[in-house]
C-alpha positions as CSV (number, residue, x, y, z in Angstrom):
1,M,-10.9,-9.6,15.7
2,I,-13.9,-7.3,16.4
3,T,-14.9,-9.6,19.3
4,K,-11.5,-9.6,20.8
5,V,-11.1,-5.8,20.6
6,S,-14.5,-5.2,22.1
7,E,-13.9,-7.6,25.0
8,K,-10.5,-6.2,25.8
9,F,-11.9,-2.7,25.8
10,A,-14.6,-3.7,28.2
11,E,-12.1,-5.3,30.4
12,L,-9.7,-2.3,30.5
13,Y,-11.9,0.7,30.2
14,G,-15.6,-0.4,30.6
15,A,-18.5,0.2,28.2
16,G,-19.5,2.7,25.6
17,A,-16.9,2.2,22.9
18,K,-17.6,2.7,19.2
19,L,-15.9,0.5,16.6
20,F,-14.0,1.6,13.5
21,K,-11.9,-0.1,10.9
22,S,-9.6,0.6,7.9
23,P,-8.0,-1.7,5.5
24,G,-4.5,-2.4,4.2
25,R,-4.0,-2.2,0.4
26,I,-2.5,-3.8,-2.6
27,N,-1.3,-2.1,-5.8
28,L,-2.1,-4.1,-8.9
29,I,0.1,-2.1,-11.3
30,G,1.8,1.3,-11.4
31,E,5.0,0.9,-9.5
32,H,7.6,3.6,-9.0
33,T,5.3,5.9,-11.0
34,D,4.1,8.1,-8.2
35,Y,7.2,10.4,-8.0
36,N,7.2,10.6,-11.8
37,G,3.8,12.3,-11.8
38,G,2.1,9.1,-13.1
39,F,-0.7,6.8,-12.1
40,V,-1.0,4.1,-9.4
41,F,-3.7,1.5,-9.2
42,P,-4.4,0.4,-5.6
43,G,-7.3,-1.3,-3.9
44,A,-8.3,-1.8,-0.3
45,I,-8.1,-5.4,1.0
46,D,-10.0,-7.6,3.5
47,K,-7.2,-7.2,6.1
48,G,-6.8,-4.2,8.3
49,I,-7.1,-2.5,11.7
50,V,-10.1,-2.6,14.0
51,A,-10.3,-0.1,16.9
52,A,-12.7,0.4,19.8
53,I,-12.7,4.1,20.8
54,R,-14.6,6.1,23.5
55,P,-14.1,9.8,24.2
56,A,-12.6,10.5,27.7
57,N,-13.3,13.4,30.1
58,E,-9.6,14.5,30.3
59,P,-7.1,15.6,27.6
60,R,-5.1,12.4,27.4
61,V,-5.1,9.2,25.4
62,K,-5.0,5.7,26.8
63,A,-4.2,3.3,23.8
64,Y,-3.8,-0.4,24.1
65,S,-2.3,-2.5,21.3
66,L,-3.9,-6.0,21.6
67,D,-1.3,-7.5,19.2
68,L,1.6,-6.2,21.3
69,D,-0.1,-6.5,24.7
70,E,1.1,-3.0,25.5
71,E,-0.5,0.3,26.7
72,A,0.6,3.8,26.0
73,V,-0.7,7.0,27.7
74,F,0.0,10.4,26.3
75,G,-1.3,13.9,26.1
76,L,-2.5,15.9,23.0
77,N,0.2,18.6,22.9
78,E,3.3,18.5,20.8
79,E,5.6,17.9,23.8
80,D,3.5,14.8,24.8
81,A,4.8,12.5,22.1
82,P,5.0,8.9,23.4
83,E,8.1,6.8,23.2
84,Q,6.5,3.7,21.7
85,S,6.8,3.8,17.9
86,W,3.3,2.3,17.4
87,A,1.8,4.9,19.6
88,R,3.4,7.7,17.6
89,Y,1.1,6.9,14.7
90,I,-2.0,7.6,16.9
91,F,-0.4,10.6,18.5
92,G,0.6,12.0,15.0
93,V,-3.0,11.6,13.8
94,C,-4.2,13.6,16.8
95,R,-1.7,16.3,16.2
96,E,-2.3,16.5,12.4
97,I,-6.1,16.8,12.9
98,Q,-5.5,19.6,15.4
99,K,-3.2,21.4,13.0
100,R,-6.1,21.4,10.5
101,G,-8.4,23.1,13.0
102,G,-10.1,19.9,14.4
103,V,-11.0,20.2,18.0
104,I,-10.6,16.8,19.6
105,G,-10.4,15.5,23.2
106,G,-8.8,12.6,24.9
107,F,-10.0,9.0,24.4
108,D,-9.5,5.4,25.4
109,T,-8.9,2.9,22.7
110,V,-8.0,-0.8,22.1
111,F,-7.0,-1.8,18.6
112,A,-5.7,-4.9,16.7
113,G,-4.9,-5.8,13.1
114,D,-4.6,-8.7,10.7
115,V,-2.5,-6.9,8.1
116,P,0.7,-9.0,7.9
117,L,3.6,-6.8,9.1
118,G,6.5,-6.4,6.6
119,A,4.5,-7.7,3.7
120,G,4.0,-4.4,1.9
121,L,0.3,-4.2,2.7
122,S,0.5,-0.8,4.5
123,S,-0.4,-1.7,8.1
124,S,0.7,1.8,9.2
125,A,-1.6,3.5,6.7
126,A,-4.5,1.3,8.0
127,L,-3.7,2.4,11.5
128,E,-3.6,6.0,10.6
129,S,-6.8,5.9,8.6
130,T,-8.7,4.1,11.3
131,F,-8.0,6.8,13.9
132,A,-8.2,9.7,11.4
133,N,-11.7,8.6,10.3
134,A,-12.8,7.8,13.9
135,L,-11.7,11.1,15.4
136,N,-13.1,13.0,12.5
137,L,-16.5,11.4,13.1
138,L,-16.5,11.3,16.9
139,Y,-15.6,15.0,17.2
140,N,-17.3,16.3,14.1
141,C,-14.1,17.8,12.7
142,G,-15.5,18.1,9.1
143,L,-12.5,16.9,7.3
144,D,-13.1,15.4,3.8
145,K,-11.6,12.1,2.7
146,F,-8.7,13.6,0.9
147,E,-7.8,15.5,4.0
148,L,-8.0,12.3,6.1
149,A,-5.5,10.7,3.7
150,R,-3.2,13.7,4.1
151,V,-3.5,13.4,7.9
152,G,-2.1,9.9,7.6
153,Q,0.6,10.9,5.2
154,S,1.7,13.9,7.3
155,T,1.8,11.6,10.4
156,E,4.3,9.5,8.6
157,H,6.3,12.5,7.5
158,N,6.3,14.5,10.8
159,Y,6.1,11.8,13.6
160,C,7.3,8.5,12.1
161,G,10.2,9.6,9.9
162,V,8.9,8.2,6.6
163,K,8.6,10.5,3.6
164,C,6.0,8.4,1.9
165,G,3.7,9.2,-1.0
166,I,-0.1,9.3,-0.5
167,M,-1.1,6.1,-2.2
168,D,-1.3,3.9,0.9
169,Q,-3.5,6.3,2.9
170,F,-5.6,7.2,-0.2
171,A,-6.3,3.5,-0.8
172,S,-7.2,2.9,2.9
173,V,-9.6,5.8,3.0
174,F,-11.2,5.7,-0.5
175,G,-11.3,1.9,-0.9
176,K,-14.5,0.5,-2.5
177,E,-15.5,-3.1,-2.5
178,G,-15.1,-4.8,-5.9
179,H,-13.1,-1.9,-7.3
180,L,-9.6,-0.7,-7.8
181,M,-8.7,3.0,-8.0
182,R,-6.6,4.8,-10.6
183,L,-5.0,7.7,-8.8
184,D,-3.3,10.4,-10.8
185,C,-0.4,11.4,-8.6
186,R,0.0,14.7,-10.4
187,S,-3.6,16.1,-10.2
188,M,-4.9,13.8,-7.4
189,E,-7.9,12.9,-9.6
190,Y,-9.1,9.3,-9.3
191,H,-11.5,6.9,-10.9
192,Y,-12.9,3.6,-9.8
193,F,-12.6,0.5,-12.0
194,P,-14.5,-2.8,-11.4
195,F,-12.2,-5.5,-10.1
196,A,-13.9,-8.7,-8.8
197,P,-11.7,-11.6,-10.0
198,E,-13.5,-14.1,-7.9
199,K,-16.7,-13.5,-10.0
200,H,-14.7,-14.4,-13.2
201,G,-12.9,-17.5,-11.9
202,Y,-9.7,-15.9,-10.6
203,R,-8.2,-15.4,-7.2
204,L,-5.7,-12.8,-6.0
205,V,-2.9,-14.0,-3.7
206,L,0.3,-12.6,-2.3
207,L,3.5,-14.7,-1.8
208,N,5.8,-13.1,0.7
209,S,9.4,-14.1,0.1
210,C,10.2,-13.0,3.7
211,V,13.5,-11.5,2.5
212,K,14.6,-7.9,2.4
213,H,17.9,-7.1,0.9
214,E,19.9,-4.1,2.2
215,L,21.7,-2.3,-0.5
216,V,24.6,0.1,-0.1
217,G,23.7,3.7,-0.9
218,S,20.3,5.1,-1.7
219,P,18.7,2.9,-4.4
220,Y,15.3,4.7,-4.4
221,N,16.9,8.1,-4.5
222,D,19.2,6.9,-7.3
223,R,16.3,5.8,-9.4
224,R,14.4,9.0,-8.7
225,N,17.4,11.0,-9.7
226,S,17.7,9.1,-13.0
227,C,14.1,9.9,-13.8
228,E,14.5,13.5,-13.0
229,R,17.6,13.8,-15.2
230,V,15.8,12.3,-18.2
231,A,12.8,14.6,-17.6
232,A,15.1,17.6,-17.5
233,V,16.7,16.7,-20.8
234,L,13.2,16.3,-22.2
235,G,12.3,19.7,-20.9
236,Q,9.6,18.3,-18.5
237,E,9.0,18.4,-14.8
238,F,8.2,14.7,-14.7
239,L,8.6,11.7,-17.0
240,R,4.8,11.6,-17.1
241,G,3.5,11.9,-20.6
242,A,6.9,11.2,-22.3
243,T,6.9,8.7,-25.2
244,M,9.3,6.1,-26.3
245,E,10.0,8.1,-29.4
246,Q,11.0,11.1,-27.3
247,L,13.3,8.9,-25.2
248,E,15.0,7.3,-28.3
249,A,15.6,10.8,-29.7
250,I,17.7,11.8,-26.6
251,K,19.3,8.4,-26.0
252,D,22.8,9.7,-27.0
253,R,22.5,12.6,-24.4
254,I,21.8,10.4,-21.4
255,S,23.5,7.5,-19.7
256,E,22.6,3.9,-20.4
257,E,21.4,3.5,-16.8
258,D,19.1,6.6,-17.0
259,Y,17.8,5.4,-20.4
260,M,16.8,2.0,-18.8
261,R,15.1,3.6,-15.8
262,A,13.1,5.9,-18.1
263,R,12.2,3.1,-20.5
264,Y,10.6,1.2,-17.6
265,V,8.6,4.3,-16.3
266,I,7.3,5.2,-19.8
267,G,6.3,1.6,-20.4
268,E,4.6,1.4,-17.0
269,E,2.4,4.4,-17.7
270,Q,1.0,2.7,-20.8
271,R,0.6,-0.6,-18.9
272,V,-1.6,1.1,-16.3
273,M,-3.8,2.5,-19.1
274,D,-4.0,-1.0,-20.7
275,V,-5.1,-2.6,-17.5
276,C,-7.8,0.1,-17.0
277,E,-9.1,-0.6,-20.5
278,A,-8.9,-4.4,-20.0
279,L,-10.9,-4.3,-16.7
280,E,-13.7,-2.4,-18.3
281,K,-14.0,-5.5,-20.5
282,D,-13.4,-8.0,-17.7
283,D,-10.3,-9.1,-19.7
284,Y,-8.2,-10.6,-16.9
285,E,-5.8,-12.3,-19.3
286,T,-4.6,-8.9,-20.6
287,V,-4.3,-7.7,-17.0
288,G,-2.1,-10.7,-16.2
289,E,0.1,-10.1,-19.3
290,R,0.8,-6.5,-18.2
291,M,1.6,-7.7,-14.7
292,Y,4.3,-9.9,-16.0
293,A,5.6,-7.1,-18.3
294,T,5.8,-4.8,-15.2
295,H,7.7,-7.4,-13.2
296,W,10.4,-8.0,-15.8
297,G,10.6,-4.2,-16.4
298,L,11.2,-3.7,-12.7
299,S,13.7,-6.6,-12.7
300,R,15.8,-5.8,-15.8
301,D,15.3,-2.1,-16.5
302,Y,14.6,-0.6,-13.1
303,E,16.7,-3.3,-11.3
304,V,14.7,-3.3,-8.0
305,S,13.8,-7.0,-7.9
306,C,15.9,-9.8,-6.4
307,E,16.7,-13.4,-7.0
308,E,14.0,-14.7,-4.7
309,L,11.2,-12.6,-6.3
310,D,12.3,-13.4,-9.8
311,F,12.2,-17.1,-8.8
312,L,8.6,-16.8,-7.6
313,V,7.5,-15.1,-10.8
314,E,9.3,-17.8,-12.9
315,V,7.4,-20.5,-10.9
316,A,4.1,-18.6,-11.6
317,Q,4.9,-18.6,-15.3
318,E,5.7,-22.3,-15.3
319,C,2.4,-23.0,-13.5
320,G,0.4,-21.0,-16.1
321,V,-0.6,-18.3,-13.6
322,T,-2.4,-15.5,-15.4
323,G,-0.3,-12.7,-13.9
324,S,2.5,-12.2,-11.4
325,R,4.9,-9.4,-10.4
326,I,6.8,-7.9,-7.6
327,M,4.7,-5.5,-5.5
328,G,6.1,-2.5,-3.7
329,G,9.4,-0.7,-3.8
330,G,11.6,-3.7,-4.4
331,F,14.6,-5.7,-3.1
332,G,12.4,-8.1,-1.3
333,G,8.8,-8.5,0.0
334,C,5.9,-10.0,-2.0
335,T,4.8,-11.0,-5.4
336,I,1.1,-10.3,-6.3
337,N,-0.5,-13.1,-8.3
338,L,-3.7,-13.3,-10.4
339,V,-4.5,-17.0,-10.6
340,R,-7.3,-18.9,-12.2
341,E,-9.4,-20.8,-9.6
342,A,-8.6,-24.1,-11.3
343,D,-4.8,-23.5,-11.0
344,Y,-4.7,-22.0,-7.5
345,E,-4.1,-25.0,-5.3
346,G,-1.5,-26.5,-7.6
347,F,0.4,-23.2,-7.9
348,I,0.5,-22.5,-4.2
349,A,1.7,-26.1,-3.5
350,R,4.4,-25.8,-6.2
351,A,5.6,-22.3,-5.2
352,V,5.9,-23.3,-1.5
353,E,7.7,-26.5,-2.3
354,A,10.1,-25.1,-4.9
355,F,10.9,-21.9,-2.9
356,T,11.5,-23.9,0.3
357,A,13.8,-26.3,-1.5
358,K,15.9,-23.5,-2.9
359,Y,16.0,-20.9,-0.1
360,G,15.4,-23.0,3.0
361,H,12.2,-21.3,4.2
362,A,8.7,-21.2,2.9
363,P,7.0,-18.1,1.4
364,K,4.0,-16.8,3.4
365,V,0.7,-17.1,1.5
366,Y,-1.9,-14.2,1.8
367,P,-5.1,-14.6,-0.2
368,V,-6.7,-11.1,-0.5
369,V,-10.1,-9.8,-1.6
370,I,-10.8,-6.2,-2.6
371,S,-12.8,-4.6,0.1
372,Q,-14.3,-1.3,1.5
373,G,-12.2,1.6,2.9
374,A,-12.3,3.3,6.2
375,S,-15.6,3.0,8.0
376,A,-17.5,3.0,11.3
377,L,-18.8,-0.5,12.2
């Protein structure tokens, strides 16, 4: 990918480009916890975006997407927003850096990625982080890593119409090879935890169901509202820190649905802490057990899974896979699987065969390795 990007840049714009990259991410555990003031547990992966960039002598951007074989040209003022949706990510990063006092000029760029689109690995955050980090370094803007992550998040909010949290951009910027990060979504404090499953006889692999169910109404907002109602009854801003004993004490004052949603979130907070403790002991079996518990909590209490994802997790259990769960918001997408090396080939073969027989198409298989965050090459 680096070679292809470099060669295309030379063909289109000449010499003198510098190379930058940023990764996509996985989230091992801690799902639907961010808006409850809780913890998430992401890591950067070995799939991402690579860009060749060279400052230009005029206040405009020429950006070429190698994957789409398409060029966009735009200025750096608010009224210059490009029509192409992919180019709006780059434009948004430029604008958000300028809003923070960064003085940047125009540039030429070619970029490409190997983050599978639609797989929940945050290709958009990888794109944002690549250009935020690159422009910050090229133009000496002096933004710290947290501000670079916020540049990406604000780009989503203000130029791409997505009101996302900060986990994806955080993971892409702060990623550390061989480590996951526990991010406190309330205080924004974070800690690195060692995670190198391949050194202990395990592999991490995603199975993409390639389905996305459209549900009537606003399922994410409904669940968030449930959590907020329970927190209000408990006299708290968030569910963060609530205990099962507290929840049981108010059970007769809340609906059964709200009770189930809160039960999942409170349990998930404890599971994140259990996984942190287990990783410090290289105890991957406990990590896997908590992953399964998260999946069935998301399926039965939070009700954001679907038949296809439950099926993939059931196959994983039948094959003796150490841990498996839905990854992401739900209603489709991927399972993330922690698999012993000895079981890996058999599990993949069985999952592909069984899923194809039942649903008429094969799941896509994405092995991933935890890798470094945004960097200059």
